[in-house]
BALOBA-1460 file (C-alpha; in Angstrom, 3 decimals):
// residues 313
<rec num="1" residu="m" x="108.329" y="95.278" z="100.622"/>
<rec num="2" residu="p" x="110.865" y="93.435" z="101.430"/>
<rec num="3" residu="s" x="114.568" y="95.579" z="101.884"/>
<rec num="4" residu="s" x="115.899" y="95.083" z="98.189"/>
<rec num="5" residu="v" x="112.949" y="96.567" z="96.604"/>
<rec num="6" residu="i" x="112.641" y="99.202" z="95.068"/>
<rec num="7" residu="a" x="98.267" y="98.770" z="85.419"/>
<rec num="8" residu="v" x="95.245" y="96.934" z="83.448"/>
<rec num="9" residu="p" x="91.535" y="96.444" z="85.315"/>
<rec num="10" residu="a" x="89.610" y="93.344" z="85.978"/>
<rec num="11" residu="s" x="87.779" y="93.096" z="82.353"/>
<rec num="12" residu="r" x="91.499" y="93.027" z="81.011"/>
<rec num="13" residu="e" x="93.099" y="90.459" z="83.402"/>
<rec num="14" residu="p" x="92.220" y="87.779" z="84.798"/>
<rec num="15" residu="h" x="92.844" y="87.759" z="88.920"/>
<rec num="16" residu="h" x="94.993" y="85.210" z="89.919"/>
<rec num="17" residu="a" x="95.092" y="83.412" z="93.474"/>
<rec num="18" residu="t" x="98.865" y="83.232" z="93.027"/>
<rec num="19" residu="p" x="100.513" y="85.638" z="90.745"/>
<rec num="20" residu="p" x="100.762" y="85.144" z="87.634"/>
<rec num="21" residu="e" x="103.988" y="83.520" z="85.770"/>
<rec num="22" residu="l" x="105.816" y="85.817" z="83.602"/>
<rec num="23" residu="p" x="108.448" y="84.901" z="81.445"/>
<rec num="24" residu="g" x="112.200" y="86.286" z="81.735"/>
<rec num="25" residu="f" x="110.738" y="87.175" z="85.514"/>
<rec num="26" residu="s" x="111.100" y="85.156" z="88.621"/>
<rec num="27" residu="h" x="108.547" y="85.937" z="91.680"/>
<rec num="28" residu="l" x="110.204" y="87.276" z="94.616"/>
<rec num="29" residu="y" x="107.578" y="88.302" z="96.926"/>
<rec num="30" residu="s" x="103.945" y="89.335" z="97.747"/>
<rec num="31" residu="g" x="102.798" y="91.985" z="99.827"/>
<rec num="32" residu="k" x="98.994" y="93.090" z="100.177"/>
<rec num="33" residu="v" x="98.616" y="94.280" z="96.788"/>
<rec num="34" residu="r" x="101.733" y="94.386" z="95.164"/>
<rec num="35" residu="d" x="103.989" y="91.543" z="93.362"/>
<rec num="36" residu="l" x="107.663" y="91.910" z="92.958"/>
<rec num="37" residu="y" x="109.492" y="90.085" z="90.598"/>
<rec num="38" residu="s" x="112.995" y="89.682" z="89.846"/>
<rec num="39" residu="v" x="114.809" y="90.017" z="86.117"/>
<rec num="40" residu="d" x="116.802" y="87.721" z="85.232"/>
<rec num="41" residu="a" x="119.284" y="89.942" z="82.576"/>
<rec num="42" residu="a" x="119.313" y="92.546" z="84.988"/>
<rec num="43" residu="a" x="119.778" y="92.592" z="88.401"/>
<rec num="44" residu="d" x="119.762" y="95.842" z="90.026"/>
<rec num="45" residu="v" x="116.095" y="95.956" z="88.688"/>
<rec num="46" residu="v" x="112.401" y="94.974" z="89.919"/>
<rec num="47" residu="l" x="109.407" y="94.589" z="87.901"/>
<rec num="48" residu="v" x="106.727" y="96.131" z="90.301"/>
<rec num="49" residu="v" x="103.126" y="94.558" z="89.863"/>
<rec num="50" residu="a" x="99.890" y="96.474" z="91.505"/>
<rec num="51" residu="s" x="97.215" y="93.937" z="91.300"/>
<rec num="52" residu="d" x="93.702" y="94.028" z="91.907"/>
<rec num="53" residu="r" x="93.484" y="93.661" z="95.459"/>
<rec num="54" residu="i" x="92.133" y="95.184" z="98.714"/>
<rec num="55" residu="s" x="92.973" y="94.960" z="101.953"/>
<rec num="56" residu="a" x="90.337" y="96.004" z="105.094"/>
<rec num="57" residu="y" x="91.568" y="95.568" z="108.444"/>
<rec num="58" residu="d" x="94.966" y="93.637" z="108.085"/>
<rec num="59" residu="h" x="92.884" y="91.033" z="105.935"/>
<rec num="60" residu="v" x="93.740" y="90.792" z="102.010"/>
<rec num="61" residu="l" x="90.044" y="90.275" z="101.117"/>
<rec num="62" residu="p" x="88.230" y="87.071" z="98.464"/>
<rec num="63" residu="t" x="86.897" y="90.009" z="96.122"/>
<rec num="64" residu="p" x="88.932" y="92.038" z="94.019"/>
<rec num="65" residu="i" x="88.806" y="95.816" z="92.975"/>
<rec num="66" residu="p" x="88.487" y="96.352" z="88.739"/>
<rec num="67" residu="d" x="90.828" y="98.742" z="87.577"/>
<rec num="68" residu="k" x="92.416" y="99.668" z="91.062"/>
<rec num="69" residu="g" x="95.938" y="97.968" z="90.022"/>
<rec num="70" residu="v" x="96.101" y="99.966" z="86.881"/>
<rec num="71" residu="v" x="94.725" y="103.299" z="89.117"/>
<rec num="72" residu="l" x="97.740" y="102.857" z="91.630"/>
<rec num="73" residu="t" x="100.427" y="102.830" z="89.071"/>
<rec num="74" residu="q" x="99.471" y="105.404" z="86.370"/>
<rec num="75" residu="l" x="98.748" y="107.619" z="89.450"/>
<rec num="76" residu="s" x="101.694" y="106.775" z="91.176"/>
<rec num="77" residu="v" x="103.933" y="107.734" z="87.781"/>
<rec num="78" residu="w" x="101.929" y="111.060" z="87.198"/>
<rec num="79" residu="w" x="103.093" y="111.733" z="90.763"/>
<rec num="80" residu="f" x="106.470" y="110.848" z="90.025"/>
<rec num="81" residu="e" x="106.664" y="113.301" z="86.932"/>
<rec num="82" residu="q" x="104.985" y="116.181" z="89.456"/>
<rec num="83" residu="l" x="107.489" y="115.522" z="92.017"/>
<rec num="84" residu="a" x="110.701" y="114.699" z="90.023"/>
<rec num="85" residu="d" x="112.405" y="118.226" z="89.940"/>
<rec num="86" residu="l" x="111.892" y="117.479" z="94.529"/>
<rec num="87" residu="v" x="112.936" y="113.861" z="94.575"/>
<rec num="88" residu="d" x="114.663" y="111.174" z="92.095"/>
<rec num="89" residu="n" x="112.337" y="107.943" z="92.100"/>
<rec num="90" residu="h" x="112.993" y="104.607" z="91.634"/>
<rec num="91" residu="v" x="111.118" y="104.321" z="87.854"/>
<rec num="92" residu="v" x="113.367" y="102.710" z="85.362"/>
<rec num="93" residu="s" x="110.535" y="102.133" z="82.576"/>
<rec num="94" residu="i" x="106.507" y="101.135" z="82.521"/>
<rec num="95" residu="q" x="107.129" y="100.447" z="78.745"/>
<rec num="96" residu="d" x="109.005" y="97.250" z="78.744"/>
<rec num="97" residu="v" x="107.230" y="95.033" z="80.786"/>
<rec num="98" residu="p" x="105.291" y="91.907" z="80.020"/>
<rec num="99" residu="d" x="101.854" y="92.517" z="77.786"/>
<rec num="100" residu="q" x="99.551" y="90.661" z="80.597"/>
<rec num="101" residu="v" x="100.335" y="93.079" z="83.377"/>
<rec num="102" residu="a" x="100.972" y="96.235" z="80.917"/>
<rec num="103" residu="g" x="99.653" y="99.511" z="82.503"/>
<rec num="104" residu="r" x="99.980" y="98.211" z="86.074"/>
<rec num="105" residu="a" x="103.589" y="97.153" z="86.146"/>
<rec num="106" residu="m" x="106.743" y="99.400" z="86.722"/>
<rec num="107" residu="l" x="110.592" y="98.294" z="86.300"/>
<rec num="108" residu="c" x="112.173" y="100.101" z="88.921"/>
<rec num="109" residu="r" x="115.799" y="100.500" z="90.338"/>
<rec num="110" residu="r" x="116.151" y="98.146" z="93.055"/>
<rec num="111" residu="l" x="117.170" y="99.695" z="96.130"/>
<rec num="112" residu="d" x="117.728" y="99.324" z="100.325"/>
<rec num="113" residu="m" x="114.922" y="100.656" z="101.978"/>
<rec num="114" residu="a" x="114.553" y="102.891" z="104.630"/>
<rec num="115" residu="p" x="113.285" y="100.744" z="107.993"/>
<rec num="116" residu="v" x="110.361" y="103.080" z="108.366"/>
<rec num="117" residu="e" x="107.149" y="104.667" z="107.303"/>
<rec num="118" residu="c" x="107.397" y="108.479" z="106.106"/>
<rec num="119" residu="v" x="104.220" y="109.969" z="107.309"/>
<rec num="120" residu="a" x="103.262" y="113.306" z="106.718"/>
<rec num="121" residu="r" x="99.793" y="115.060" z="108.364"/>
<rec num="122" residu="g" x="98.590" y="117.725" z="107.456"/>
<rec num="123" residu="y" x="95.203" y="117.310" z="109.077"/>
<rec num="124" residu="l" x="93.831" y="115.042" z="112.162"/>
<rec num="125" residu="a" x="92.894" y="111.797" z="111.373"/>
<rec num="126" residu="g" x="93.460" y="107.936" z="111.819"/>
<rec num="127" residu="s" x="95.717" y="107.377" z="114.216"/>
<rec num="128" residu="g" x="96.969" y="110.790" z="114.856"/>
<rec num="129" residu="w" x="93.757" y="111.699" z="115.662"/>
<rec num="130" residu="a" x="93.513" y="108.944" z="118.157"/>
<rec num="131" residu="d" x="97.301" y="109.787" z="119.155"/>
<rec num="132" residu="y" x="96.232" y="113.553" z="119.969"/>
<rec num="133" residu="r" x="92.998" y="112.657" z="121.537"/>
<rec num="134" residu="e" x="95.091" y="110.403" z="124.352"/>
<rec num="135" residu="s" x="97.918" y="112.662" z="124.530"/>
<rec num="136" residu="g" x="97.405" y="115.843" z="122.668"/>
<rec num="137" residu="a" x="100.183" y="115.129" z="120.594"/>
<rec num="138" residu="v" x="100.891" y="112.745" z="117.229"/>
<rec num="139" residu="c" x="104.693" y="111.316" z="117.258"/>
<rec num="140" residu="g" x="106.339" y="113.257" z="120.403"/>
<rec num="141" residu="i" x="105.014" y="116.860" z="118.555"/>
<rec num="142" residu="d" x="102.434" y="118.575" z="120.845"/>
<rec num="143" residu="l" x="99.860" y="120.036" z="118.917"/>
<rec num="144" residu="p" x="97.715" y="123.353" z="120.427"/>
<rec num="145" residu="p" x="94.641" y="122.499" z="122.286"/>
<rec num="146" residu="g" x="90.767" y="122.035" z="120.814"/>
<rec num="147" residu="l" x="91.534" y="120.158" z="117.318"/>
<rec num="148" residu="h" x="89.013" y="117.945" z="115.966"/>
<rec num="149" residu="n" x="88.584" y="114.708" z="113.927"/>
<rec num="150" residu="g" x="89.565" y="116.422" z="110.292"/>
<rec num="151" residu="s" x="91.168" y="119.642" z="111.357"/>
<rec num="152" residu="r" x="93.529" y="121.272" z="109.709"/>
<rec num="153" residu="l" x="96.681" y="121.406" z="111.196"/>
<rec num="154" residu="p" x="98.541" y="124.893" z="112.291"/>
<rec num="155" residu="e" x="101.258" y="123.312" z="109.443"/>
<rec num="156" residu="p" x="102.202" y="119.797" z="108.172"/>
<rec num="157" residu="i" x="104.031" y="117.335" z="110.564"/>
<rec num="158" residu="f" x="106.253" y="114.293" z="109.993"/>
<rec num="159" residu="t" x="104.898" y="111.531" z="111.388"/>
<rec num="160" residu="p" x="106.763" y="107.977" z="110.993"/>
<rec num="161" residu="a" x="105.555" y="104.877" z="111.974"/>
<rec num="162" residu="t" x="107.336" y="101.529" z="112.002"/>
<rec num="163" residu="k" x="107.042" y="98.726" z="109.367"/>
<rec num="164" residu="a" x="104.865" y="95.390" z="110.265"/>
<rec num="165" residu="e" x="104.887" y="92.212" z="109.391"/>
<rec num="166" residu="m" x="101.240" y="91.374" z="107.163"/>
<rec num="167" residu="g" x="98.625" y="91.017" z="109.561"/>
<rec num="168" residu="e" x="100.040" y="93.696" z="112.236"/>
<rec num="169" residu="h" x="99.450" y="97.003" z="112.663"/>
<rec num="170" residu="d" x="101.917" y="99.957" z="112.270"/>
<rec num="171" residu="e" x="102.626" y="101.735" z="115.184"/>
<rec num="172" residu="n" x="103.734" y="105.737" z="114.885"/>
<rec num="173" residu="i" x="107.102" y="106.768" z="116.133"/>
<rec num="174" residu="t" x="109.323" y="109.793" z="116.949"/>
<rec num="175" residu="i" x="112.183" y="111.476" z="114.829"/>
<rec num="176" residu="e" x="113.956" y="110.626" z="117.711"/>
<rec num="177" residu="d" x="113.590" y="107.221" z="116.986"/>
<rec num="178" residu="v" x="114.010" y="106.935" z="113.174"/>
<rec num="179" residu="a" x="117.154" y="108.595" z="114.140"/>
<rec num="180" residu="t" x="118.217" y="105.709" z="116.369"/>
<rec num="181" residu="l" x="117.553" y="103.285" z="113.000"/>
<rec num="182" residu="v" x="119.071" y="105.041" z="110.595"/>
<rec num="183" residu="g" x="121.002" y="107.917" z="111.939"/>
<rec num="184" residu="p" x="120.290" y="111.956" z="112.539"/>
<rec num="185" residu="e" x="121.581" y="113.047" z="109.213"/>
<rec num="186" residu="r" x="119.873" y="110.175" z="107.394"/>
<rec num="187" residu="a" x="116.662" y="111.146" z="109.861"/>
<rec num="188" residu="m" x="116.147" y="114.664" z="108.787"/>
<rec num="189" residu="e" x="117.267" y="113.857" z="105.067"/>
<rec num="190" residu="l" x="113.475" y="111.212" z="105.470"/>
<rec num="191" residu="r" x="111.714" y="114.629" z="107.519"/>
<rec num="192" residu="e" x="112.507" y="117.502" z="104.833"/>
<rec num="193" residu="l" x="111.929" y="115.450" z="101.896"/>
<rec num="194" residu="t" x="108.611" y="114.045" z="103.330"/>
<rec num="195" residu="l" x="107.369" y="117.267" z="103.882"/>
<rec num="196" residu="a" x="108.296" y="119.030" z="100.896"/>
<rec num="197" residu="v" x="106.652" y="116.141" z="99.006"/>
<rec num="198" residu="y" x="103.610" y="116.653" z="101.027"/>
<rec num="199" residu="a" x="103.436" y="120.136" z="100.282"/>
<rec num="200" residu="r" x="104.369" y="119.903" z="96.477"/>
<rec num="201" residu="a" x="101.050" y="117.284" z="96.328"/>
<rec num="202" residu="e" x="98.665" y="119.146" z="98.473"/>
<rec num="203" residu="e" x="98.736" y="122.709" z="96.884"/>
<rec num="204" residu="i" x="98.725" y="120.121" z="93.707"/>
<rec num="205" residu="a" x="95.411" y="118.506" z="95.172"/>
<rec num="206" residu="r" x="93.701" y="121.487" z="96.513"/>
<rec num="207" residu="e" x="93.859" y="122.659" z="92.648"/>
<rec num="208" residu="r" x="91.985" y="120.304" z="91.683"/>
<rec num="209" residu="g" x="89.175" y="120.743" z="94.397"/>
<rec num="210" residu="v" x="90.940" y="117.903" z="96.658"/>
<rec num="211" residu="i" x="92.113" y="117.345" z="100.495"/>
<rec num="212" residu="l" x="95.404" y="115.566" z="100.609"/>
<rec num="213" residu="a" x="95.098" y="115.036" z="105.018"/>
<rec num="214" residu="d" x="97.895" y="112.710" z="105.417"/>
<rec num="215" residu="t" x="100.479" y="110.551" z="103.066"/>
<rec num="216" residu="k" x="102.739" y="107.694" z="103.543"/>
<rec num="217" residu="l" x="105.812" y="107.639" z="101.432"/>
<rec num="218" residu="e" x="108.567" y="105.522" z="101.315"/>
<rec num="219" residu="f" x="112.574" y="105.914" z="100.350"/>
<rec num="220" residu="g" x="115.424" y="103.723" z="99.802"/>
<rec num="221" residu="l" x="118.770" y="104.155" z="98.849"/>
<rec num="222" residu="s" x="120.631" y="102.344" z="95.804"/>
<rec num="223" residu="p" x="123.189" y="99.019" z="97.016"/>
<rec num="224" residu="g" x="126.692" y="101.079" z="96.584"/>
<rec num="225" residu="g" x="125.286" y="104.661" z="96.606"/>
<rec num="226" residu="m" x="125.202" y="105.568" z="100.484"/>
<rec num="227" residu="d" x="126.999" y="108.356" z="100.287"/>
<rec num="228" residu="r" x="124.186" y="109.452" z="97.610"/>
<rec num="229" residu="g" x="120.678" y="110.730" z="98.638"/>
<rec num="230" residu="y" x="117.167" y="108.978" z="99.234"/>
<rec num="231" residu="v" x="115.377" y="107.781" z="96.450"/>
<rec num="232" residu="l" x="110.915" y="108.496" z="96.331"/>
<rec num="233" residu="a" x="109.541" y="104.663" z="96.005"/>
<rec num="234" residu="d" x="107.247" y="101.703" z="95.727"/>
<rec num="235" residu="e" x="103.463" y="103.816" z="95.418"/>
<rec num="236" residu="v" x="102.893" y="107.227" z="95.789"/>
<rec num="237" residu="l" x="100.068" y="109.580" z="96.939"/>
<rec num="238" residu="t" x="97.431" y="106.896" z="96.033"/>
<rec num="239" residu="p" x="93.834" y="106.533" z="97.673"/>
<rec num="240" residu="d" x="95.820" y="103.354" z="98.975"/>
<rec num="241" residu="s" x="98.902" y="105.490" z="100.895"/>
<rec num="242" residu="s" x="97.291" y="108.982" z="101.294"/>
<rec num="243" residu="r" x="93.680" y="110.143" z="102.732"/>
<rec num="244" residu="f" x="91.924" y="112.345" z="99.893"/>
<rec num="245" residu="w" x="88.863" y="114.303" z="100.795"/>
<rec num="246" residu="p" x="86.604" y="116.378" z="98.337"/>
<rec num="247" residu="a" x="87.491" y="119.744" z="99.776"/>
<rec num="248" residu="e" x="83.583" y="121.180" z="98.744"/>
<rec num="249" residu="q" x="82.783" y="118.430" z="101.752"/>
<rec num="250" residu="w" x="85.300" y="119.190" z="104.092"/>
<rec num="251" residu="q" x="83.840" y="119.423" z="107.412"/>
<rec num="252" residu="p" x="86.140" y="119.582" z="110.764"/>
<rec num="253" residu="g" x="84.815" y="117.223" z="113.304"/>
<rec num="254" residu="e" x="82.709" y="114.774" z="110.830"/>
<rec num="255" residu="s" x="83.693" y="112.046" z="109.344"/>
<rec num="256" residu="q" x="85.175" y="112.879" z="106.329"/>
<rec num="257" residu="p" x="84.083" y="111.556" z="102.655"/>
<rec num="258" residu="s" x="87.079" y="109.757" z="101.026"/>
<rec num="259" residu="f" x="88.819" y="108.571" z="97.697"/>
<rec num="260" residu="d" x="89.620" y="105.186" z="99.199"/>
<rec num="261" residu="k" x="87.897" y="101.707" z="100.335"/>
<rec num="262" residu="q" x="85.830" y="103.226" z="102.434"/>
<rec num="263" residu="f" x="82.806" y="101.257" z="101.803"/>
<rec num="264" residu="v" x="84.425" y="98.175" z="101.619"/>
<rec num="265" residu="r" x="85.032" y="98.977" z="105.798"/>
<rec num="266" residu="d" x="81.714" y="100.434" z="106.105"/>
<rec num="267" residu="w" x="80.212" y="97.233" z="104.995"/>
<rec num="268" residu="l" x="82.619" y="94.668" z="106.534"/>
<rec num="269" residu="t" x="81.691" y="96.218" z="109.878"/>
<rec num="270" residu="s" x="77.938" y="96.527" z="109.320"/>
<rec num="271" residu="p" x="75.383" y="93.996" z="110.224"/>
<rec num="272" residu="a" x="75.224" y="92.699" z="106.406"/>
<rec num="273" residu="s" x="78.449" y="91.573" z="106.212"/>
<rec num="274" residu="g" x="77.499" y="89.450" z="109.302"/>
<rec num="275" residu="w" x="81.841" y="89.146" z="110.074"/>
<rec num="276" residu="d" x="83.124" y="90.394" z="113.312"/>
<rec num="277" residu="k" x="86.590" y="91.760" z="112.540"/>
<rec num="278" residu="d" x="88.038" y="90.524" z="115.519"/>
<rec num="279" residu="s" x="86.515" y="87.063" z="115.414"/>
<rec num="280" residu="g" x="89.584" y="85.931" z="113.836"/>
<rec num="281" residu="h" x="87.591" y="84.039" z="111.066"/>
<rec num="282" residu="p" x="88.329" y="85.437" z="107.410"/>
<rec num="283" residu="p" x="86.470" y="88.431" z="105.839"/>
<rec num="284" residu="p" x="83.325" y="87.473" z="103.373"/>
<rec num="285" residu="e" x="83.417" y="87.943" z="99.479"/>
<rec num="286" residu="l" x="82.249" y="91.865" z="98.987"/>
<rec num="287" residu="p" x="79.125" y="92.661" z="97.473"/>
<rec num="288" residu="p" x="78.756" y="93.962" z="93.367"/>
<rec num="289" residu="d" x="77.389" y="96.833" z="94.677"/>
<rec num="290" residu="v" x="80.084" y="97.674" z="97.449"/>
<rec num="291" residu="v" x="82.956" y="96.472" z="94.785"/>
<rec num="292" residu="e" x="81.371" y="98.989" z="92.110"/>
<rec num="293" residu="r" x="81.243" y="101.809" z="94.093"/>
<rec num="294" residu="t" x="84.638" y="101.434" z="95.696"/>
<rec num="295" residu="r" x="86.188" y="101.166" z="92.081"/>
<rec num="296" residu="q" x="84.139" y="104.314" z="91.278"/>
<rec num="297" residu="r" x="85.916" y="106.304" z="94.422"/>
<rec num="298" residu="y" x="89.720" y="105.266" z="93.148"/>
<rec num="299" residu="l" x="88.634" y="105.751" z="89.450"/>
<rec num="300" residu="e" x="87.215" y="109.501" z="90.146"/>
<rec num="301" residu="a" x="90.128" y="110.184" z="92.494"/>
<rec num="302" residu="y" x="92.080" y="109.442" z="89.097"/>
<rec num="303" residu="r" x="90.379" y="111.758" z="87.308"/>
<rec num="304" residu="r" x="90.212" y="114.636" z="89.798"/>
<rec num="305" residu="l" x="93.886" y="114.507" z="90.269"/>
<rec num="306" residu="t" x="94.980" y="114.333" z="87.230"/>
<rec num="307" residu="g" x="92.010" y="115.497" z="85.117"/>
<rec num="308" residu="c" x="92.170" y="112.572" z="82.722"/>
<rec num="309" residu="d" x="90.541" y="109.827" z="82.293"/>
<rec num="310" residu="l" x="92.004" y="106.281" z="83.469"/>
<rec num="311" residu="p" x="93.954" y="105.406" z="79.812"/>
<rec num="312" residu="a" x="92.783" y="102.480" z="77.996"/>
<rec num="313" residu="p" x="95.729" y="99.496" z="77.773"/>
């Protein structure tokens, strides 16, 4: 989302090729998943709407995943509540939103966003595993030898990344790089907040039989409030921003099953899709079984973490 930022399933919300027009709101920006609107009557508030769009391999796919947007919003709201005593968040209201996006939208404070993705890792996976295999370190942090893909780290680490434009990859950076961007004190504040949020969320998830392997957080400062601390923003601890693994199936050294869009990635790279992710061509429509299996993973993540079924609109 731009620096000035900061749920209803398909059966309840038509999918839009373009963001829906919302009376009283002006569309500002669309990312891979979210649409951002200004509120005409309040310049310090924005409307953040989570769609059912899904992305993979730096493409937004042509096929939406029913229920995905509402899971992202409702799960984020649930986590904001669990973390309220650790860090302030940008949510103003989830009630005073247009009916057509009810359940998948939040009114949020407008923030000046930190120019980095704040990543906490408790386990080796993804780009962290790739960096470790190459150098024995992640974001300049040396790790013990002999770790495997999926290994639990001796302690969680802060591994920030750049914010890439759509179609480009985030790149891991060091805490020194963050200090260059925001100053040493702000860099340490981001590190401490990120690790505190991860520690709380990892404990909560583990109690529910879910491993939080890593997560990506975003923070911002209130305009004119630079003397105050960072505010937690955007989505938080969802299957789109985090790696959640079922604890009972965790097996270091192997590919871990996860509560996310892995079914989509696997199908896109299989012969069944007929698509080459390096071809430069857009990906094809997803088949119904892949859509439904992916939908069920998002719903299961919500149920296991919150202990509740997804609320009706």
